[in-house]
C-alpha positions in Angstrom: -22.4 1.6 -3.0 -25.0 0.0 -0.7 -27.6 2.0 1.2 -26.1 0.7 4.4 -22.6 2.0 3.4 -24.1 5.4 2.6 -25.8 5.5 6.0 -22.6 4.6 7.7 -20.6 7.3 6.0 -23.3 9.9 6.5 -23.5 9.1 10.2 -19.7 9.5 10.5 -19.6 12.8 8.7 -21.9 14.5 11.2 -19.7 13.6 14.1 -17.7 16.6 15.4 -14.0 16.5 14.7 -11.9 14.9 17.4 -9.0 13.4 15.5 -8.2 13.0 11.8 -11.6 13.2 10.0 -13.2 9.8 9.4 -13.5 10.3 5.7 -13.6 13.1 3.1 -16.7 15.2 2.9 -17.8 17.6 0.2 -15.4 20.4 -0.4 -12.5 18.8 1.5 -9.0 18.8 0.0 -8.8 15.4 -1.7 -5.2 15.1 -0.6 -6.2 15.4 3.1 -5.3 12.5 5.4 -8.4 10.8 7.0 -8.8 7.7 9.1 -10.1 6.0 6.0 -7.2 7.0 3.7 -4.6 6.3 6.4 -6.0 2.8 6.9 -6.3 2.0 3.2 -2.8 3.2 2.6 -1.4 1.5 5.6 -3.0 -1.8 4.7 -1.6 -1.5 1.2 1.9 -1.0 2.6 1.6 -3.8 5.1 0.3 -6.2 2.4 3.1 -5.3 0.0 5.7 -5.7 2.8 4.3 -9.1 3.6 4.5 -10.2 0.0 8.0 -9.1 -0.6 9.6 -9.7 2.8 8.4 -13.3 3.0 9.5 -14.2 -0.5 5.8 -14.7 -1.6 6.4 -12.4 -4.5 9.5 -11.0 -6.2 9.3 -7.7 -8.1 11.3 -4.8 -9.1 8.5 -2.4 -8.1 8.9 -0.3 -5.0 5.5 1.5 -4.7 3.2 -0.5 -2.5 0.2 -0.1 -4.7 2.1 -1.2 -7.8 3.4 -4.3 -5.9 -0.1 -5.4 -4.9 -1.5 -4.7 -8.4 1.3 -6.7 -10.0 0.8 -9.5 -7.6 -2.8 -9.9 -8.7 -2.1 -9.2 -12.3 -5.2 -10.0 -14.4 -7.0 -11.6 -11.4 -9.5 -8.8 -11.1 -11.7 -10.9 -8.8 -8.9 -11.6 -6.4 -7.8 -7.9 -6.4 -11.4 -6.8 -5.8 -11.7 -9.1 -2.8 -8.4 -7.7 -1.4 -9.7 -4.1 -1.8 -13.0 -5.1 0.0 -10.9 -6.4 2.9 -8.9 -3.2 3.1 -12.2 -1.2 3.2 -13.5 -3.5 5.9 -10.5 -2.5 8.1 -11.2 1.2 7.2 -14.9 0.8 8.1 -14.0 -0.7 11.4 -11.9 2.3 12.3 -14.7 4.7 11.3 -17.1 2.7 13.4 -14.9 3.2 16.5 -14.6 6.9 15.6 -18.4 7.2 15.6 -18.9 5.4 18.9 -15.9 6.6 20.9 -15.7 10.3 19.7 -16.2 11.6 23.2 -13.7 9.3 24.9 -10.1 10.7 25.0 -8.9 7.2 25.8 -9.6 6.5 22.1 -8.9 9.9 20.6 -5.8 10.4 22.8 -6.9 13.9 24.0 -6.7 15.3 27.5 -3.3 13.8 28.1 -4.9 10.4 28.4 -1.9 9.0 26.5 -1.0 6.2 28.8 -4.7 5.2 29.1 -5.0 5.2 25.3 -1.8 3.0 25.1 -3.5 0.6 27.6 -6.6 0.4 25.3 -4.4 -0.7 22.4 -2.4 -3.1 24.5 -5.4 -4.9 26.0 -7.1 -5.1 22.5 -3.9 -6.6 21.0 -4.0 -9.3 23.7 -7.6 -10.1 22.6 -6.5 -10.2 19.0 -3.6 -12.5 19.9 -6.1 -14.9 21.5 -8.1 -15.0 18.2 -4.9 -15.6 16.2 -3.9 -18.5 18.5 -6.9 -20.4 17.0 -4.8 -21.1 13.9 -7.0 -21.2 10.8 -9.7 -18.5 11.3 -13.4 -18.9 10.7 -15.3 -16.0 9.0 -16.7 -15.0 12.4 -13.2 -14.9 13.9 -11.9 -12.8 11.0 -14.8 -10.4 11.6 -14.0 -10.1 15.3 -10.3 -9.5 14.5 -11.1 -6.8 12.0 -13.3 -5.0 14.6 -10.6 -5.1 17.2 -8.0 -4.0 14.7 -10.3 -1.0 14.0 -10.1 -0.1 17.7 -6.3 -0.3 17.7 -5.9 1.7 14.5 -8.3 4.4 15.6 -6.3 5.0 18.8 -2.9 4.6 17.1 -3.7 7.1 14.2 -5.2 9.6 16.6 -1.9 9.6 18.6 -0.2 11.4 15.7 -3.1 13.9 15.1 -3.6 14.9 18.7 -0.4 14.6 20.7 2.8 16.6 20.3 4.8 13.6 19.1 5.2 15.0 15.6 6.3 18.4 17.0 8.9 16.5 19.2 10.4 14.7 16.2 13.7 16.1 15.0 13.5 14.7 11.4 9.9 13.8 11.2 8.0 10.9 9.8 9.1 8.2 12.3 6.4 6.3 14.1 6.5 5.8 17.8 6.7 2.0 17.8 6.4 1.6 21.6 2.9 3.2 21.6 0.2 0.5 21.5 2.6 -2.4 21.5 3.2 -5.1 24.1 6.5 -3.5 25.2 6.7 -0.9 28.0 5.6 2.6 27.3 9.0 4.5 27.5 8.2 8.2 27.1 7.3 10.8 29.7 3.9 12.4 29.8 3.5 15.9 31.2 2.2 15.9 34.7 -1.2 17.4 35.7 0.4 20.5 37.1 2.7 21.2 34.2 1.8 24.0 31.8 2.1 22.7 28.2 1.0 25.5 26.0 1.0 29.3 25.8 -2.0 31.3 24.6 -2.1 31.8 20.8 -4.4 33.4 18.3 -6.0 30.8 16.0 -7.8 33.5 14.0 -4.7 33.8 11.8 -2.8 31.2 9.7 0.2 29.8 11.7 -1.0 31.9 14.7 -0.4 28.9 17.0 2.6 27.5 15.3 4.9 28.0 18.3 2.5 27.7 21.2 3.9 24.5 22.7 6.0 24.8 25.9 7.0 21.1 26.3 9.4 19.4 23.9 10.8 16.6 26.0 7.5 14.9 27.0 4.2 14.1 25.6 1.0 16.1 25.9 -2.3 16.4 24.1 -5.1 19.0 23.9 -8.3 19.1 25.8 -11.5 19.1 23.7 -14.7 20.6 25.1 -17.5 18.1 25.4 -15.3 15.0 25.9 -14.9 13.0 29.0 -12.4 14.2 31.5 -13.2 17.8 30.5 -12.7 20.6 31.6 -9.0 21.0 31.4 -7.2 22.0 34.5 -8.1 25.6 35.3 -5.4 28.2 34.9 -5.3 31.6 36.5 -7.6 33.9 34.5 -4.7 36.3 33.9 -2.3 33.6 33.0 -1.0 33.2 29.5 0.1 29.6 30.0 -1.8 26.4 30.8 -2.9 23.0 29.4 -3.2 22.8 25.6 -6.5 23.1 23.9 -7.4 20.7 21.1 -8.6 23.6 19.0 -10.9 24.1 16.0 -14.4 25.4 15.6 -15.9 22.4 17.6 -13.8 23.2 20.6 -15.5 26.0 22.5 -13.1 25.5 25.3 -10.2 26.8 23.1 -10.9 30.3 24.4 -9.8 29.4 27.9 -6.1 29.4 28.8 -4.2 28.1 27.0 -6.1 29.4 24.0 -5.8 28.1 20.5 -4.9 24.4 20.2 -2.5 21.8 18.7 -4.5 19.4 16.6 -3.2 18.4 13.2 -6.4 16.7 11.9 -6.8 18.7 8.8 -4.6 20.9 6.5 -7.0 23.8 7.1 -5.7 26.2 9.8 -9.3 27.4 10.5 -9.9 23.9 11.8 -6.5 22.8 12.9 -4.1 25.2 14.8 -1.2 23.0 13.7 -2.3 22.5 10.2 1.2 23.0 8.9 2.1 19.6 10.3 -1.0 17.7 9.0 0.9 16.0 6.2 3.7 14.9 8.4 1.2 13.6 11.0 -0.8 11.8 8.3 2.2 10.1 6.7 3.5 9.1 10.2 0.1 7.6 11.0 0.3 5.6 7.7 3.7 4.3 8.6 2.5 3.4 12.1 -0.5 1.5 10.6 1.9 -0.5 8.4 4.2 -1.2 11.4 1.2 -2.2 13.6 0.7 -5.1 11.2 4.1 -6.0 9.9 7.0 -4.5 12.0 9.6 -7.2 12.4 9.8 -6.6 16.1 6.4 -5.2 17.3 4.1 -6.2 14.4 0.8 -7.9 15.2 1.4 -10.5 12.4 5.1 -11.0 12.7 4.8 -14.6 14.0 1.6 -15.5 12.3 1.6 -18.2 9.5 1.6 -17.1 5.9 -1.7 -18.8 5.1 -3.4 -16.9 8.0 -1.9 -13.6 7.0 -3.0 -14.1 3.4 -6.5 -14.8 4.6 -6.5 -11.7 6.9 -5.5 -9.5 4.0 -7.4 -11.5 1.4 -4.2 -12.0 -0.7 -5.4 -15.3 -2.1 -5.4 -15.1 -5.9 -8.6 -16.6 -7.3 -7.2 -17.1 -10.8 -4.0 -18.9 -11.6 -1.9 -16.8 -14.1 -0.7 -19.4 -16.6 2.6 -18.5 -18.2 2.8 -18.3 -22.0 5.4 -19.7 -24.4 6.8 -17.1 -26.8 9.1 -17.3 -29.8 10.8 -14.2 -31.2 11.9 -15.4 -34.6 14.0 -13.7 -37.3 12.3 -14.3 -40.7 15.1 -12.8 -42.8 16.1 -15.0 -45.8 19.3 -16.1 -44.1 17.3 -18.0 -41.6 15.8 -20.4 -44.1 18.7 -22.9 -43.7 18.3 -22.9 -39.9 14.5 -23.2 -39.7 14.3 -27.0 -40.1 16.6 -27.6 -37.1 14.8 -24.9 -35.2 11.4 -26.4 -35.8 12.6 -29.8 -34.5 13.9 -28.1 -31.3 10.7 -26.1 -30.9 8.5 -29.2 -31.4 10.6 -31.0 -28.7 9.9 -28.1 -26.3 6.2 -28.2 -27.0 6.0 -31.9 -26.7 7.6 -31.8 -23.2 4.8 -29.6 -21.8 1.7 -30.5 -23.9 -1.0 -32.1 -21.7 0.8 -31.4 -18.5 0.3 -28.9 -15.7 3.1 -26.8 -17.2 1.4 -26.4 -20.6 1.4 -22.8 -21.6 -1.8 -20.8 -21.5 -1.0 -19.4 -25.0 1.6 -19.6 -27.7 3.1 -16.4 -28.9 4.9 -16.0 -32.2 6.7 -12.7 -32.8 8.4 -12.3 -36.1 10.9 -9.6 -37.2 13.3 -8.8 -40.0 15.4 -5.9 -41.3 12.6 -3.4 -41.6 10.8 -2.1 -38.5 7.3 -2.4 -40.0 7.8 -6.1 -40.5 7.5 -7.0 -36.7 4.4 -8.9 -36.2 2.8 -10.9 -33.3 0.3 -13.8 -33.5 -1.1 -15.8 -30.5 -2.9 -19.0 -30.2 -4.0 -21.5 -27.5 -3.5 -24.5 -29.8 0.1 -25.9 -29.9 -0.7 -27.6 -33.3 -1.8 -24.3 -34.7 1.5 -22.8 -33.5 3.4 -25.4 -35.4 1.3 -24.7 -38.5 2.1 -21.0 -38.2 5.8 -21.9 -38.2 5.4 -24.2 -41.2 3.6 -21.4 -43.1 6.2 -18.7 -42.5 7.2 -16.5 -45.5 10.8 -15.4 -45.2 11.8 -11.8 -46.2 14.7 -11.1 -48.6 17.6 -9.6 -46.6 17.8 -5.9 -47.2 20.5 -5.2 -44.6 22.4 -7.5 -42.2 21.2 -6.2 -38.8 17.6 -6.8 -38.0 15.1 -5.5 -35.5 15.9 -8.2 -32.9 15.1 -6.1 -29.8 11.8 -4.9 -31.2 10.8 -8.5 -31.9 11.7 -9.6 -28.4 9.8 -6.6 -26.9 6.7 -7.5 -28.9 6.8 -11.1 -27.5 7.3 -9.8 -23.9 4.3 -7.5 -24.3 2.1 -10.3 -25.5 3.1 -12.7 -22.7 1.8 -13.0 -19.1 4.3 -12.7 -16.2 6.6 -15.7 -15.6 6.5 -16.7 -19.2 9.4 -18.0 -21.3 10.4 -16.3 -24.6 12.7 -18.2 -26.9 14.8 -16.1 -29.4 16.2 -17.1 -32.7 18.3 -14.9 -35.1 21.5 -15.4 -37.0 22.5 -11.7 -37.1 23.2 -8.6 -35.0 20.5 -6.3 -33.7 19.8 -3.1 -35.6 18.0 -1.7 -32.5 20.6 -2.7 -30.0 20.0 0.6 -28.2 16.8 -1.0 -26.8 18.7 -3.8 -25.1 18.5 -2.3 -21.6 14.8 -1.6 -22.1 14.2 -5.2 -23.1 16.0 -6.5 -20.1 14.1 -4.2 -17.8 10.7 -5.2 -19.2 11.6 -8.9 -19.0 12.7 -8.5 -15.4 9.6 -6.6 -14.5 7.4 -9.4 -15.8 9.7 -12.1 -14.6 10.0 -13.4 -18.2 12.9 -15.8 -19.0 14.7 -15.1 -22.3 16.3 -18.2 -23.9 18.4 -18.0 -27.1 18.0 -20.9 -29.4 20.2 -19.4 -32.1 22.5 -16.3 -32.3 24.8 -14.9 -34.9 26.4 -11.8 -36.2 26.8 -9.9 -39.4 30.5 -10.6 -39.5 
């Protein structure tokens, strides 16, 4: 990690907490949601959704991280560039956190919810102007990332600091109208409306039921921010505007005492810590939707090439498919091998010296004993033919052979999108592995083609 990166993280860590924490610090729960982890997770989900929903990449995987990893495959350089881009987005969010920590228009405190929505809307219009350029220069991409950082900082803070999560019946659904170019369609508590009752944050769950409003949005007031102090309540009153809460909020001792923030899973810092995980997951989903929602997403009408550049989804290494042959070397195959060789040579001749030439040639041999399954690979097609000519056939000890084991060995040795030819004249002794073979072939997008089949009967 560079000295500059360390200085940035250190400077972020000393900022008092005003939303989700910027990044993990020593002693924190590693499972805690932070602006950094929410952004990285959200970008992963958005990238995976782009790849699968646009037909760029077909996969049986469902986990977003698995999808992106499979997409890059052995292209470690391309995957590293993608990860760097995701961290650039996260750094942009943390930079906004550092600069705007005292402005509730960015942290969505002090019931500045419509104002925060306006910040995102106006920034999205600036991003739209950048995207209208078509192909983006490096400078334009940098500007876009910084402006996305502003949007995501506000968007994610919405779920930490407002009562949206508490209002949800089932939980986990993002409020897609917030920060989009569509009208803001939820009520916000008026200045004279009490939104919280006093609660005792010295005890776990002491503020669990302190909210008074459940049909409109509110957020807590944080001491030291702009637009503080919160509206003054009668000193003897037990109800008033919500506090943000936590050890950095010295105003939490004024009515309404306690707070409603969900920024950590630690009740000593977050009066609504019991909802931290729900708030974090919802912020992740909102981050994904910010980019890729089919109705409100920032990139929904942007060309594929530009989206790929924004996320750095350009593979730097072409994964060349292999050609595999899973061959039964039982003695009964001796009479068939001559015609098989002729067919295989024809297949090789059709691709040798062309753009479709395999990266490697894989020969997987099998017979009636499990320990006879063997795999050899070569980059030389002539060597592959010599291997075929030099085969030693095994006397048949039983009719069924380990066909599925031979196919699995070939699949394992091949890259995704390869073709594996299969030749045997008998049944499979390990037919119980058929479903596994099909799953593994499908997962790697490997085509199985049978040159010869047969049965023991």
